[in-house]
C-alpha positions in Angstrom: 83.3 66.6 -223.8 84.4 66.1 -227.6 82.8 63.4 -229.9 86.7 62.1 -229.6 86.2 61.4 -225.8 82.1 60.1 -225.8 83.5 57.5 -228.5 86.1 56.5 -225.7 84.1 56.6 -222.9 81.2 54.8 -225.0 83.7 51.7 -225.9 84.8 51.6 -222.6 81.4 51.8 -221.2 80.0 49.4 -223.5 82.6 46.8 -223.6 81.8 46.6 -219.5 78.1 46.7 -219.5 77.8 43.9 -222.4 80.5 41.7 -220.2 78.4 42.5 -216.8 75.3 41.8 -218.8 75.4 38.7 -221.0 79.3 38.0 -220.5 80.0 38.9 -224.5 80.9 41.9 -226.2 78.1 43.0 -228.9 81.0 44.0 -231.2 83.0 47.5 -231.4 80.2 49.4 -233.0 77.4 48.0 -230.9 79.3 49.0 -227.8 80.6 52.5 -228.8 76.5 53.0 -229.6 75.5 50.9 -226.4 78.3 53.0 -224.3 77.2 56.7 -225.4 73.1 55.5 -224.9 74.1 54.4 -221.6 76.0 57.4 -220.9 73.0 59.6 -221.6 70.5 57.5 -219.9 73.3 56.8 -217.0 73.0 60.7 -216.3 69.4 60.8 -216.8 68.9 58.1 -213.7 72.0 59.9 -211.4 70.3 62.7 -212.1 66.8 62.0 -211.0 68.6 60.6 -207.9 69.9 63.8 -207.2 73.6 62.7 -208.2 75.9 64.6 -211.1 75.6 62.8 -214.4 78.5 62.4 -217.0 81.1 65.2 -216.2 83.7 64.4 -218.3 86.2 61.8 -219.1 86.8 60.4 -215.5 85.8 57.4 -213.4 82.8 58.7 -212.2 81.6 59.3 -215.3 82.7 55.8 -216.6 81.0 54.1 -213.4 77.9 56.3 -214.8 78.0 55.4 -218.0 78.6 51.5 -217.1 75.1 51.9 -215.0 73.4 53.6 -217.6 74.6 50.8 -220.3 73.9 48.1 -218.0 69.8 49.4 -218.0 69.9 50.1 -221.8 71.3 46.5 -222.6 69.2 44.7 -220.1 65.8 46.7 -221.4 67.0 45.9 -225.1 67.5 41.8 -223.9 63.9 41.7 -222.3 62.4 43.6 -225.1 63.9 41.3 -227.6 63.1 38.2 -225.6 66.7 36.9 -225.3 66.9 37.3 -221.5 
């Protein structure tokens, strides 16, 4: 995937993940970073369970990224004590 595709996927996944976990977005840059990290984490999680990770700019990859973003954001809030 190109860098622009990662940023677009990261922005969408990070924003949706933020809304799921704490009902508010984290801000543009944080949503992008969260989504990109979430895509990587989601890829590892899905691969661990035998499914494909991020495959491109599509709905499946968005779902993988959102799952990863939710996990990353949840862990962040637990560690930061905002849980």
